[in-house]
C-alpha positions, -999 to 999 in steps of 0.1 A, spaced: 529 -262 462 559 -242 452 557 -204 453 549 -187 419 578 -171 402 582 -134 397 573 -123 362 593 -97 343 572 -69 328 562 -74 292 575 -41 278 589 -36 243 584 -53 210 581 -91 209 593 -110 178 569 -137 166 590 -159 143 571 -183 121 589 -211 101 564 -215 73 546 -185 58 516 -204 44 479 -206 52 482 -208 90 509 -182 94 494 -156 70 460 -160 87 476 -152 120 496 -123 108 467 -108 88 442 -115 117 463 -98 143 468 -67 122 430 -66 114 423 -68 151 449 -41 159 432 -18 133 397 -25 147 386 -43 116 378 -77 132 375 -94 166 399 -121 179 373 -149 182 388 -182 193 416 -167 213 416 -174 251 443 -147 257 421 -120 242 385 -131 250 384 -157 278 376 -149 314 390 -168 344 372 -175 377 390 -165 409 380 -176 444 345 -188 453 316 -185 428 299 -161 452 328 -137 449 320 -131 413 356 -124 403 360 -132 367 386 -110 350 398 -116 315 429 -138 313 449 -108 299 439 -88 330 450 -115 354 485 -122 341 509 -97 324 507 -107 287 522 -87 259 497 -65 240 489 -72 204 505 -39 194 539 -52 207 540 -82 183 564 -80 153 562 -108 128 590 -126 110 590 -158 89 610 -182 69 597 -200 38 612 -217 7 585 -199 -14 595 -162 -15 560 -147 -16 554 -120 10 525 -123 34 500 -106 11 507 -128 -19 509 -159 2 476 -151 19 459 -145 -15 473 -179 -27 461 -197 4 426 -183 -1 416 -184 36 407 -148 41 386 -127 18 407 -101 -1 382 -73 0 373 -77 37 405 -87 54 435 -86 30 433 -55 8 426 -31 37 460 -42 53 479 -49 21 505 -23 31 513 -41 63 513 -76 47 538 -65 21 563 -58 48 564 -94 60 586 -112 36 601 -146 44 638 -151 51 655 -179 32 644 -212 48 662 -243 60 642 -267 38 648 -301 23 625 -320 -1 636 -352 15 614 -343 45 586 -325 27 583 -341 -8 553 -323 -23 567 -287 -19 597 -269 -31 609 -233 -36 640 -213 -44 642 -193 -12 665 -217 7 696 -214 27 728 -231 16 755 -245 39 782 -272 41 763 -290 68 733 -287 92 754 -269 117 761 -241 92 724 -239 85 716 -238 122 741 -210 128 725 -191 99 692 -193 116 707 -180 148 720 -151 129 686 -144 114 671 -144 149 697 -119 162 694 -97 132 656 -97 133 655 -88 170 681 -60 164 663 -45 134 629 -45 152 641 -34 186 630 -67 202 645 -77 235 628 -111 232 610 -134 207 591 -166 204 592 -192 176 562 -213 165 565 -239 137 538 -233 112 556 -253 85 545 -285 68 544 -320 82 577 -337 77 581 -374 68 578 -399 97 609 -405 118 618 -419 152 642 -406 177 676 -423 176 712 -420 189 717 -386 173 689 -372 194 700 -385 228 721 -356 242 729 -320 232 764 -332 223 752 -361 201 727 -337 184 754 -311 177 778 -337 165 752 -350 141 746 -315 127 783 -311 121 783 -345 104 753 -335 83 734 -365 96 700 -369 78 685 -379 112 684 -341 119 653 -328 102 648 -291 93 622 -285 121 648 -298 146 673 -273 133 649 -245 139 641 -258 174 679 -260 183 685 -225 169 656 -211 189 667 -227 222 703 -216 217 691 -180 213 668 -182 243 637 -181 222 607 -202 234 597 -227 208 564 -245 200 558 -271 173 525 -269 154 531 -300 133 532 -337 143 568 -343 133 596 -348 158 610 -314 165 618 -302 201 603 -334 216 638 -351 217 659 -359 248 687 -337 235 665 -306 230 645 -312 261 678 -312 281 690 -282 263 658 -263 269 658 -272 306 695 -263 311 691 -229 293 657 -221 309 638 -219 275 601 -229 273 592 -255 247 558 -269 238 540 -290 212 530 -307 192 505 -305 163 479 -278 166 446 -292 178 421 -282 151 393 -298 131 386 -335 136 409 -341 166 394 -311 184 360 -328 180 374 -361 193 388 -345 224 353 -330 231 332 -361 223 354 -389 237 356 -375 273 318 -372 273 313 -408 262 338 -421 288 322 -400 315 289 -418 309 306 -452 306 293 -456 271 312 -482 250 328 -475 216 332 -503 191 345 -482 162 355 -447 152 360 -441 115 374 -407 105 380 -393 71 391 -358 60 391 -339 27 411 -307 23 428 -290 -6 453 -266 9 491 -269 10 488 -290 41 466 -315 22 490 -316 -7 519 -324 17 498 -351 35 491 -367 2 526 -381 5 523 -414 25 554 -407 46 541 -373 57 507 -388 63 522 -415 86 535 -387 108 500 -371 110 484 -405 115 505 -413 146 494 -379 161 457 -384 154 454 -421 163 469 -418 198 442 -394 211 414 -420 218 437 -445 235 448 -419 261 413 -406 267 394 -438 267 420 -459 285 411 -493 270 435 -512 293 414 -499 322 380 -504 306 384 -534 283 347 -542 281 340 -507 268 370 -498 246 392 -529 244 379 -538 209 377 -503 196 386 -501 158 399 -466 150 406 -457 114 418 -423 101 420 -411 65 431 -378 50 423 -372 13 438 -344 -8 409 -327 -27 420 -294 -44 386 -279 -49 380 -277 -12 410 -255 -5 414 -246 32 377 -255 40 384 -289 54 356 -314 59 360 -339 87 335 -368 88 333 -392 117 312 -423 122 310 -436 158 296 -470 166 288 -469 203 268 -491 228 250 -485 261 229 -503 286 229 -541 281 251 -536 250 224 -521 227 241 -504 198 238 -467 188 255 -444 163 269 -409 162 277 -392 129 296 -359 128 302 -338 97 325 -309 106 328 -284 78 356 -264 93 383 -239 82 416 -253 94 436 -221 94 408 -202 111 409 -227 139 447 -227 140 453 -189 139 441 -181 175 461 -211 188 493 -195 173 485 -161 189 478 -177 223 509 -198 222 530 -167 213 517 -148 242 517 -176 267 553 -187 257 564 -152 261 548 -151 296 565 -184 305 599 -171 293 595 -139 315 585 -162 344 617 -183 340 597 -215 333 622 -234 312 617 -268 296 584 -286 287 552 -265 292 526 -292 296 501 -266 308 498 -256 271 487 -291 261 452 -276 255 464 -264 221 480 -297 208 470 -330 194 501 -347 208 510 -329 241 547 -328 249 554 -345 282 585 -359 299 596 -395 293 575 -418 315 545 -394 319 515 -401 297 500 -371 279 466 -358 290 443 -355 260 410 -347 276 402 -312 264 384 -303 297 412 -315 319 437 -296 297 416 -265 301 416 -268 339 454 -274 338 459 -242 318 437 -220 340 451 -234 372 486 -226 360 475 -191 353 460 -188 388 492 -201 402 513 -176 383 490 -148 395 493 -160 432 456 -170 432 441 -201 449 436 -232 428 400 -242 420 391 -278 426 353 -275 420 347 -295 452 322 -269 463 317 -282 499 324 -247 512 290 -235 500 271 -260 522 291 -259 555 
């Protein structure tokens, strides 16, 4: 195995730049500040609360992850955002209705008022159910991209940040496939100068981030940095990229349940999933073109985990259906309902039913925090290009062409922790365990 890289110290402020200042982003921003003030605990965050085993079990070495590798501290994080809706973080958080005003918003209102969104690169052709006046204007996409680069430079200068990360917290864009414009950095930049509609807003943010040396992660299922042009650019410029689509709610449950069924060689005939949610994300996904983008992300999970081509008797006839329904009264409290028709010994049928009453942004917020800190770590370690070790956080893990993504949550977790052990110069853990019996 290659030697671990040297990691630059994490001193100074770190910009956390969030395209999209809606439910997820405001829950992150408010949550981090609440934790900083001692008003809450960062439950759900591996970087803040998870330990990591080192060496043999008998050595009893289990430091916190943040004690093993040099992560930035929460006090170093400075938040910036873009959004077509001009509301500051306080008003946006109140509108989102995720966090209680009296408990978590009003006590930090002074801070939330300081986070106001910069004018966004936004186009209703890509997100049809939202609009707002706080938008950038330009003759073409390249002008918009250069304006984003200037925003990044100005934000860093005004806040004394020597480095930053960018995490897409915006809405799901309409479904699109990679084409000629996305093949090389040159074709991508030419398409931006030609104002080619093949270049979606999230791609413009990704390009601007990479060009400014800012690690980028995509929290939505749309094409963004997972394009040959931007993968090449990120690799050449040594900028970490990761994605895509935060693993929350129903898909989180699938990546927990499906590996268990497969491990026991239990067959699955059908998996029906439906969701109801009423937040801005639900409104956007009520558009069929945006839903198709999300559907592609959610449907692929079971195929990769269950491997029907390898186990045709168990999973070759699996019928998998996903529905998302916009239901305004539910707000951010999403309900994900699953029915599984499974079978076991001699083919006898059984059923599993799951009703997950979750809070989407509550599940997503610690993901954003962890990605910000881990991407900053990767940047300081010189780990440019695709960061597959962060696939634990995504529904559609970003991998190089020709390498299938690993969706099993438990394998992803091992991959993440073994990468951290490697970065720290510690031995990998295989769980073979023979050394205890020799």
